[in-house]
N, C-alpha and C positions, 0 to 999 in steps of 0.2 A: 625434607626431613627438618624438624624444628629444633634448634639445640635448645639445651637447657643454660642456666645461667653460667657466665663465664666469670673464673675466679684467678687467683694467682697459682699458676701450674696447672689450667684447666683450660687449654688455648681450643679456640675454632678453628678448624680446617678449612678449606678454601668451598667445600660441599656446603659449609656451615654447620657441621656436626661436632658438638661437643666432646673433645678427647683428652684422656688423663694417659701422660705416659709411665712407662714402669717404675721408673725413680719415684714418680710421685704415689704411684697405687702402693709401692713395696713402703715408703713411710705411711701412707694412709691406714694400710692393713697392719703395720707393726703398733701404731697407736692404738687401734681397735683394740688389739689383744694386750695393750699395756706391757710391750716389748720393744722399746724405742728409746735410745740415749744416741745423740750427736752433738759431736765438740770439734776441736781442733786442736792440734798437739803443741805443747808448748816448748817443746825440746825436740832436737832430732833425735831418732833411735840409735842403737849400736851398730859399729861396723858390720857386724856380722848378720844384719838383717832381722834379728829376731825380737825386736824391741820396739814401742811405741810409747810415747812419753806425755802425759799431759796433767798437771796438777790438779786439775778440776776432779779427775778420779778419785782425789782423796776422800771422797763422799762415800764410796763403795770401802766396805772391808775385804782385808786380803783375801777370804774363801768366797766373797759373793757374786764374782763373775767367772770364777774358773769353769771351764768348756763351754763358756759362752764365746760367739764369733766377733771380731771386728771386721769391717769392710770399709776399704777406703775410697773416700769420694772425692778427692782432690781433684777438679778439673785440669784436665792436661797431663796431670801426672802419669808417670810410666806405671805406677801401681793402682790408678784408678780401677776401682772394682774388683780388685783382689781381695779375698776373704780368706782371715785365717782362724784356727782355733785358738783360745786363751788358755795356756798350760801352765801360769805363773801369774801372779798379781801382787805387787808390793804397793798398799794403800801410803804408805809414808810419802814414797817419792811420786807417785801415779805413774808407774813403770808398768807396763803389759809385756809378757813374754809370750810371744806366740808358736804356734806346730803345725806346719813346717815354717820356717823362717820366708819373711816375704822376698822379692828377686830383686831388692834393693834398698838402701836407707831410707827410712820414714823421716822425710824432712819436718824441720819446726813449719809451724803453721799451715799442715795439711789436715783438711776436713776427712772425718772418718765419721762411722756408726759403730753401735755396740748393739747385738741381738742374742736374745736367748737362743732362739732357733735359727738355722742354717740358712742365711738368705735365699740360696739357691731352692731350696726345699719351699720356702715362703713364695718364691714367684712361680713354682711348679704348681702351689695349692691355688694359686690366684687363677692360672690357665685351666686346672682341672675345673674349679668352681663353675666359670664361666658355661661349661658344659654340663651342669646340673639341671634339669628340667623345673626347678624351684626358680633357679635365678634366670633361664632363657625366656619363661614367662613373662619375666619383667625388665630384662635388659638384654638387648639384643641388637643386630645392625639391621636396617632396612635395606633390601635390597630392591633397586630400581632396574630391572633388565629390560632393554631395549631393543635387544638383537633379533629378534623376530619379525619378519616381513611377512606379510599374508599374501599367498598367489590367488587368492580369487575363488580357490577352489575348493579348501578344505577347511572345516570348522574346529579341527583338532592340531595341536602343537605342542612340539616338547617343551618341558620345561627345564630352564638352565639349573646344573645340579647345586650351583650357588646359591639356589633358592631352598633352604631347608624346609621352613615351613610356610604353607600356601601354594600358590600366591593368592593372596587375600582378594584382591583387584585387578580386573584387567581395564586397560584404557586403550583405544582405537586413537591414532594419531589423526589430527585435524591438519592437515598440512598448512604452512605458509604460502603467500601467494609470493611468488618469483616477480612479479612486475610492480611492487608498488613504488611510487616514486622516492623512497628512500632509499631504494637498492641502486645503489652508483654503477654498480657493472652494467658492461654492454654485452648484449649475448649470453645470459645468465644460463640458460635451460641446459646447455650443453649439446645442442643440435646442429652446432657448424663452429668451425676455427676461427671464423672470422672474428676479429679484436683481440684473439687470443696468440700467444706465440709459443713455439713449440721447440724444445732443444731436449736433442738424446734422448727421444719417443717418437713412437707412433700414435699418433692421433687419429681415430676412425669413429665416423658416426654409425651408432649402431639403431637400427629401426624397430619399431614394436612388431612382435609377431606372439600369434596366438600359441606357438610351442614353447618359447621362455615366457614363463609369469612373473619373472621377477625383474628383468631388465630390458627396458627401461623401467626405472621406480616408478615415474608418475606421467611423463607426457610421451607422445609418440617416438622419440628419437633422445639417443643419450649419446655422451662421449666416451669412448673406449681408449684406453692410455696405455698402452704396451711399452717397457724398459727392458731393453737386452740384459744379458747376464753382466754383472759388475760396471754396468751403466748408470750414473742416476740423473734420469730426466726431468725436465721441470715444464708445466703447462701453464702458464701466467698472462697475465694481464696488466699492464702498466696504466699510469694516471690517465697517460692520454689518451686512451681509450674510454675512460670510465667521466661521467657526468662531473665531476668537481674537480679542482686543481690541487698539486701539491700542497700549496701555500693554505687553500681553505681547511686542510686536515690539521694543520699545525697545532698541537696542544690539544687536541681533542681524542677523546677514548673511542676508537672504533673495531669493529667486529669482522673477520673475514670467517663465513661459514660454507660447507657444502654438504652434499648428501655425497658419498661415496662408497662404492662395494669394493670389496677385496677379501681374498682368503689368504692374505700375507699379512703376519701380526707384527712385521717390523720394517715394511718397506714403503709405506704411504703415511704423508702427514701434509699439512696445509702450512705456508709460510707468508707473512706479511713484512714487507720490507718499507723503511722509510730512509730518510738521510741517516738516522742513527746506526742502520743496521738490522738486522734480521731478527723476526721472533716466531718462532715454531708451534704448532699445535702439537698434542700429544701423538703419537703413533696410531695409526690405526690400530684395532683388535684382530682383526682377521677373521671376523663375524658376519659378513654380508654385505648390507648397507647399514653404513654409521653415519652420524651426523659429526662432523668434524668442526671444530670452531678453533679460532684463534684471535685473543683480544690483545689489543696494542694502545698504549699511549701514544700517539704520534710526536714525534719531536717538537719541541716549543718552538726551534728556527727552522721549521721543514719548508723548503721549498722547490724543491726538484723531484724527489722520489718517492713514490707511492705504487706499490706492485702485490699483487695477490698471485700467489702461485700453489698450485699442487704438485709435490715433489713424488715420483715415484722411483724408488732405490730399487735396482735392479736383482741385486744380491747374488748368490752363486747362479740362480738357474732363471733369470728374469722376473719380472712381476707384470701381472695386468690387472689393471682397476679402471672403474668405470664410475663417473661422475654426472648427475642428473640433479641441476638447480644449486645456484652459489649464490651468496649475496655479500656484497663489501656496503657496510654503512655507519653511521654514526651512533654507537651505542653498546649497551651489554650483549651479550651472547643469548640472554634468555629470551629476546624479542624472538629467536628462531628456533630455541630449545623447548619452550614450555608449549608447545604443540598436543598434549594431552588432555584434553578437557573434562572435568569430574563430570558433566552431564553425560558423560559417553563411559561411565566405569560401570562395570558389570561383576558380579560375583563369579567366579569359577568352581567348577568341579576338577578334582584330579585323581586321577587313577593310580594307586600307590604302587602298581605293579611296573606298568610301564612309563610313568613318570610324564606324563602327557595330558594336557587340558583339554577340554572339550567346552567349545563355546555355543551358545544358544544361535548363533548366527555366522554367516561366512561374511567377514571383514572384507570391504573393496580391494582390489589387487594394488599391490605396492604400499599398504598403510603400514606404520609400523606397529606392533604390539608391544605394549609396557607391561611386564607383569611386576606387582608389588607383592615381596614377600620377606621375610625375615631368615636371619642366619645368625650363628654364634657369633659373639664379639670376639675382635683380631686377639691372636696367641700373644703372648711378649715373647714366648721363645727360650730357649735354654743357652743361647752365647751371650755370656755377660756384656761383651762391648753393645749389644743392640737391642737386648732384652729391657735396658735402660732408656732407650729413646722409641721402641716400640710403641706404640698405642693400643688402647681399648676404648670404645665408643662409650665413655660413662660421662654421667656429670656427678657433682658432689652427692645427691640423693640417691642414684640408683648405683653409684661405687660402694655404700652401704651393705646393698643386698649382696654384693660378691663377698665383701669382706665376711660376712656373717658366715657365707658358705665355706669360703676359705678357712674362716676358721675351726668349723666342724671337721673338716679335713684334715688339719693340721692335727688338731687333736686327737683324732682317729689314726693317722699315721703315728703319733708319739705315743699311743697306748693311754692317752688321758682321756679323761671325759668333761664336759663342759660344768659339770655340778664342783669339780675341782677348782673351778675358777668363777666364784659365785656373780661377780660384777657383767664379766663377758658372757656368760650364760644369760644374765637377764637383758643384756643387750641386744644378743642374738633372739630372744624371745620375743623382744619389742619389734625388732626388725621383721620378724615372722609375721605378726599381727599387723602389721602395717601393708605388707606386700600387696594385698588385695587392692589397698587402697592407692596405690602408688602406679605413676604412670609414668615409668623410666625414663622415656624418649620426651616428654611432654607433648606427643603426637597423638591427634585423634582423627583417626578414619571417618569422615563423613558417611553417613548411612544414605545409601543411594538406593531411590525406588528401582523394583524390578521392572522397568517399561520394556516394551518391544523396541528393539535396535533400529536406530535409523539408517543400520547397514546392510537390513535384510533384503 
């Protein structure tokens, strides 16, 4: 996925996707509908917790902001994200009275916002707008699903329900070699315990069989790792068995990666250890074969330790996992992750009843099948403490599309029409005209010619 421009309040996630958090979306939406005021208090509120004082509010008349909402945004305050309705306002002193009272006194210097419409309703409108078809066509999450492994028999596979639209394309894995000179592991295939140390688990070599079309993934044999209940086992290789020394790794960015098979979603991970300590991969998702990777910048003073380990936590009933092919090398994880070439992309057919895709060929046994599709933007939710930090996969341009749809929903809820807000209505109309020309993600899928697959 290609990120859009990154600005203040528009961070880029580790996956390269530009996101906007709920707080910034609330501000952006509020400004879009001309309903935003932010300031900080100039004096402490009353001991009865029902006032907020800011002399800058004198710009408003006594009745102008009645029944508006005040939202505390002071970071770290016990009042952060509390919202109260304004029941009385004295312009001369800049004093707001709220009902019901806050849970404690509003301190001097506290940041706050004023909204004509309840901020919780605005959040609801943003979440509802992301589900509208006219928004989904232009602002969405791209889903890359790599959880399907070919059995070499069928040309029909289930579609992950996370892919709501599509999949648009399918890619067949082009496996990375296990024996390049840059892979410093010994015996990385998983067909022997030589050079590996087993602690707390049972390691068994599993040989290829026509009965089992999924294990091993690539080779004629792989390693089965079984950990008993309540036991965390490790299958590790120390630097003494690798083709480098611990000192050679000092100050270098390194990757440990391995293909691991498991249907336990919380018990298997990779771990990389140097003189400074351990760094772990994310937990295996429990979907079958998954490529786990962990990147680590090795300690600048590293001299003795460099260990790559597969960790299998037995849980309450024990866990069994398999691994077939592992790598330790200098560089980033994309060397072994980017194994889905565009030249092998194909358009798909999807049955709307069975939610399966039928390919025009049968992929080779053990190859991962990547499905690329779309899903709704992530929701902000309804919990004040998290909806502000939750994010949507948007940039500044695509956010305008969301704001326009959310504004229409808000006005419908409030029993109003956009004709009552001429400038906002014009803004919504401009956005509607621009939608067809807007590529919300900056992502263009190459046109792949429909050629005969090399995997037939």
